[in-house]
VEXVEXPA-847916 format. One record per atom (N, C-alpha, C): residue in one letter; y, z, x. Coordinates in steps of 0.02 Angstrom, whole numbers, padded with zeros to 5 digits, always signed. Atoms other than C-alpha are relative to their C-alpha. Layout:
residues N
AYZX ...
//
This chain:
residues 140
M+00020-00047-00072 M-01184-00584-02675 M-00006+00058-00020 L+00010-00051+00035 L-01239-00409-02699 L+00027+00053+00045 T-00027-00068-00008 T-01143-00242-02654 T-00043+00032+00072 A+00059-00040-00031 A-01213-00135-02508 A-00041+00042-00021 K+00061-00038+00012 K-01289-00009-02620 K-00052-00052-00054 E+00049+00040+00026 E-01358-00148-02729 E-00056-00017+00051 I+00059+00020-00069 I-01450-00219-02556 I-00037+00064+00028 R+00049-00071-00028 R-01494-00012-02508 R-00037+00013-00077 N+00062-00006+00070 N-01572-00007-02699 N-00039-00048+00006 A+00045+00045+00006 A-01650-00152-02681 A-00061+00007+00047 L+00048+00012-00047 L-01727-00119-02519 L-00051+00068+00001 A+00010-00038+00005 A-01763+00043-02577 A-00084+00005-00062 R+00061+00028+00060 R-01896-00038-02729 R-00050+00006+00064 W+00052+00024-00038 W-01954-00128-02593 W-00051+00032+00045 Y+00020-00072-00025 Y-01996+00005-02463 Y-00059+00031-00040 E+00026-00049+00061 E-02073+00088-02624 E-00083-00042+00002 A+00068+00048+00018 A-02193-00058-02653 A-00031-00015+00059 W+00040-00031-00082 W-02246-00084-02468 W-00059+00027-00010 N+00047-00035-00001 N-02303+00081-02474 N-00058+00026-00045 A+00045-00008+00062 A-02387+00068-02628 A-00053-00065+00006 H+00034+00065+00002 H-02475-00085-02576 H-00028-00056-00053 D+00003+00037+00064 D-02403-00185-02709 D+00022-00076+00004 L+00001+00050+00002 L-02402-00358-02662 L+00064-00051-00034 D-00038+00015+00061 D-02318-00421-02811 D+00059+00010+00006 R-00084-00051+00013 R-02186-00293-02816 R+00019-00019+00062 V-00024+00012-00055 V-02147-00327-02626 V+00027-00089+00007 M-00014+00063-00010 M-02128-00518-02648 M+00050-00018-00056 D-00026+00032+00032 D-02026-00499-02792 D+00098-00004+00011 L-00066-00007-00056 L-01869-00472-02666 L+00016-00074+00021 F-00014+00060-00028 F-01904-00645-02620 F+00031-00052-00011 H-00052+00075-00006 H-01810-00804-02619 H-00052-00057-00020 E+00050+00034+00006 E-01917-00942-02682 E-00007-00057+00074 D-00011+00045-00074 D-01855-01047-02514 D+00025+00038+00049 A+00011-00029-00074 A-01898-00899-02414 A-00029-00016+00058 I+00045+00022-00082 I-01949-00920-02223 I-00004+00086+00028 F+00035-00045-00028 F-02048-00771-02149 F-00004-00030+00095 E+00024-00003-00093 E-02071-00760-01944 E-00036+00066+00016 N+00024-00068-00029 N-02168-00628-01877 N-00015+00025+00078 W+00000-00005-00072 W-02192-00554-01707 W-00040-00037+00035 T+00036+00066-00031 T-02307-00679-01657 T+00012-00057-00011 G-00040+00064+00005 G-02208-00831-01685 G-00051-00026-00078 G+00041+00032+00040 G-02322-00855-01843 G+00060-00008-00081 K-00075+00027+00037 K-02200-00945-01978 K-00032-00014-00069 A+00026+00033+00067 A-02232-00966-02189 A+00072-00017-00031 Q-00047+00014+00040 Q-02112-01045-02275 Q-00007-00002-00077 G+00005+00001+00088 G-02084-01030-02474 G-00019+00041-00009 K+00028-00046+00012 K-02119-00892-02567 K-00071+00012+00003 K+00096-00008+00016 K-02317-00942-02632 K-00025-00001+00062 A+00009+00001-00071 A-02337-00989-02444 A+00007+00069+00031 I+00025-00081-00029 I-02273-00790-02388 I-00066+00026-00045 H+00060-00025+00069 H-02383-00731-02543 H-00060-00029+00060 Q+00050+00021-00018 Q-02533-00825-02469 Q-00027+00047+00073 A-00007+00004-00046 A-02491-00771-02299 A-00028+00080+00022 W+00008-00056-00004 W-02485-00584-02326 W-00049+00046-00069 D+00039-00033+00024 D-02624-00576-02436 D-00066+00038+00017 P+00068-00050-00045 P-02763-00530-02325 P+00000+00046+00025 W-00034-00068-00027 W-02668-00415-02243 W-00012+00059-00048 F+00020-00021+00040 F-02656-00342-02390 F-00057+00028-00018 K+00070-00037+00018 K-02820-00311-02449 K-00047+00034+00054 N+00032-00010-00055 N-02882-00296-02259 N+00009+00063+00048 H-00052-00050-00038 H-02762-00168-02195 H+00020+00050-00043 G-00016-00060+00021 G-02760-00011-02313 G+00010+00044+00045 G-00040-00055-00029 G-02671+00144-02278 G+00038-00001+00054 F-00079-00007-00036 F-02521+00076-02196 F+00039+00011-00050 R-00066-00035+00038 R-02357+00173-02213 R+00050-00056+00050 F-00066+00037-00016 F-02194+00089-02175 F+00046+00065-00013 T-00090-00047+00015 T-02032+00231-02124 T+00038-00032+00020 E-00053+00039+00003 E-01875+00176-02116 E+00035+00060+00048 E-00025-00018-00049 E-01798+00223-01952 E+00085+00010-00006 D-00077+00029+00017 D-01629+00151-01984 D+00023-00058-00013 T-00024+00056+00036 T-01553+00018-02094 T+00081-00012+00027 F-00061+00032-00002 F-01386-00074-02054 F+00011-00056-00061 I-00008+00046+00043 I-01307-00167-02192 I+00049-00040+00013 D-00076+00034-00027 D-01176-00307-02153 D+00005-00038-00084 E-00014+00028+00076 E-01114-00349-02356 E+00017-00077+00003 G-00037+00061+00014 G-00994-00480-02315 G-00058-00068+00032 N+00047+00052-00025 N-01141-00587-02213 N-00078+00001-00027 Q+00076-00005+00038 Q-01276-00528-02337 Q-00069+00008+00040 K+00048+00004-00037 K-01378-00468-02212 K-00045+00075+00021 V+00033-00066-00034 V-01494-00320-02144 V-00042+00020+00067 L+00067-00019-00082 L-01573-00248-01989 L-00030+00055-00006 F+00016-00055+00026 F-01695-00118-02037 F-00066+00000+00063 Q+00027-00043-00029 Q-01793-00020-01912 Q-00056+00072-00008 W+00068-00027+00016 W-01983+00041-01943 W-00037+00040+00043 T+00047+00000-00021 T-02106+00129-01905 T-00071-00016-00035 L+00055+00040+00045 L-02287+00067-01949 L-00057+00063+00019 D+00047-00039+00009 D-02426+00207-01975 D-00054-00021-00025 W+00041+00051+00026 W-02581+00121-01993 W-00095+00030+00033 P+00028+00009-00056 P-02775+00116-01933 P+00000-00057+00035 S+00002+00041-00048 S-02803+00035-01769 S-00038-00067-00021 G+00073+00069-00009 G-02883-00138-01763 G+00001-00009+00069 E-00005-00012-00089 E-02840-00126-01577 E-00071+00006+00023 K+00088-00002-00042 K-03025-00174-01487 K-00009+00082+00025 G+00019-00057-00029 G-03082-00004-01433 G+00025+00053-00041 Y-00054-00084+00027 Y-02973+00107-01546 Y-00005-00028-00089 R-00010+00029+00056 R-03015+00016-01717 R-00020+00067-00050 G-00011-00063+00043 G-02989+00143-01859 G+00048+00065+00040 K-00036-00048-00027 K-02888+00261-01753 K+00063+00009-00018 P-00075+00025-00005 P-02717+00297-01799 P+00033-00011+00018 E-00079+00024-00033 E-02584+00203-01749 E+00067+00012-00009 R-00062+00006-00022 R-02413+00205-01712 R+00047-00068+00028 R-00026+00062-00055 R-02315+00024-01696 R+00062+00026-00051 R-00081+00006+00042 R-02119+00024-01711 R+00020-00070+00022 G-00036+00078+00014 G-02028-00134-01759 G+00082+00003-00017 V-00042-00010+00037 V-01884-00198-01837 V+00001-00066-00033 D-00001+00044+00019 D-01853-00326-01954 D+00094-00025-00016 V-00071+00020+00023 V-01680-00444-01984 V-00003-00049-00061 M-00005+00035+00056 M-01658-00515-02167 M+00063-00018-00008 H-00045+00057+00028 H-01541-00636-02234 H-00015+00000-00068 F+00026+00009+00061 F-01522-00619-02413 F+00058-00077-00040 K-00034+00046+00031 K-01441-00780-02553 K-00024-00003-00061 D-00006-00009+00096 D-01435-00782-02733 D-00011+00084+00000 G+00056-00069+00016 G-01496-00589-02713 G-00061+00015+00010 K+00057+00002-00013 K-01645-00622-02639 K+00002+00014+00088 I-00004+00013-00033 I-01701-00612-02479 I-00020-00076+00014 I+00023+00085-00027 I-01712-00797-02395 I-00018+00005+00080 R+00046+00011-00067 R-01751-00766-02210 R-00017+00087+00022 K+00024-00046-00041 K-01862-00632-02137 K-00021+00014+00057 Y-00002+00037-00077 Y-01866-00624-01945 Y-00037+00088+00010 T+00024-00069-00017 T-02003-00473-01873 T-00013+00006+00054 F+00030-00005-00051 F-02012-00406-01727 F-00024+00058+00024 S+00032-00067-00013 S-02121-00263-01646 S-00014+00018+00075 K+00020-00033-00069 K-02127-00172-01477 K-00079-00025+00013 T+00088+00030-00024 T-02283-00230-01373 T-00042+00049+00051 T+00025-00071-00003 T-02327-00049-01345 T-00017+00022-00057 L+00019-00062+00075 L-02411+00068-01495 L-00048+00056+00040 E+00032-00042-00039 E-02464+00231-01484 E-00077+00025-00046 I+00068-00010+00034 I-02638+00284-01517 I-00032+00088+00037 D+00031-00106-00037 D-02719+00487-01479 D+00050+00006+00040 G-00053-00025-00017 G-02544+00509-01420 G+00001-00034+00054 K-00001+00053-00060 K-02554+00374-01285 K+00015-00064+00000 R-00011+00067+00006 R-02460+00221-01271 R-00037-00052+00035 I+00035+00042-00010 I-02568+00079-01280 I+00059-00092+00001 K-00043+00044+00010 K-02523-00106-01237 K-00042-00050-00040 L+00051+00024+00078 L-02533-00204-01388 L-00070-00070+00035 S+00041+00053+00008 S-02675-00342-01380 S+00038-00084-00036 L-00062+00087+00026 L-02603-00543-01400 L-00057-00025-00012 E+00082+00024-00003 E-02808-00573-01402 E-00016+00010-00099 P+00037+00002+00053 P-02896-00586-01574 P-00046+00066-00023 A+00041-00062-00031 A-02977-00404-01610 A-00079-00013-00028 
//
């Protein structure tokens, strides 16, 4: 079982890996049996499947940066609630390449010192050119 300080330190290394666009370092914190569900309902089970699911995202969405807004750590239950902002070049139809800001929350469960479950929730609006835009659920 990790202490709150150990969880916070692991997450700090993880955020650094995301912002360095280093998928292998991001995956270091995942349990072999991890489950990931994204905001659209997409799901990947197992560390290898998560890596495969994220690999195209890392290759095709350069320039992204996550900023921590708030983090709540429940040491006793080994759970984390991470509120974030994502800044990146938009892929939204009609806005491609423009600076986009998206906000969301990750809920993470730890087992054996690794993330065993990661659920990502995102707002359905985003900001482009200072305007709030409804997030497209259709492929761009």
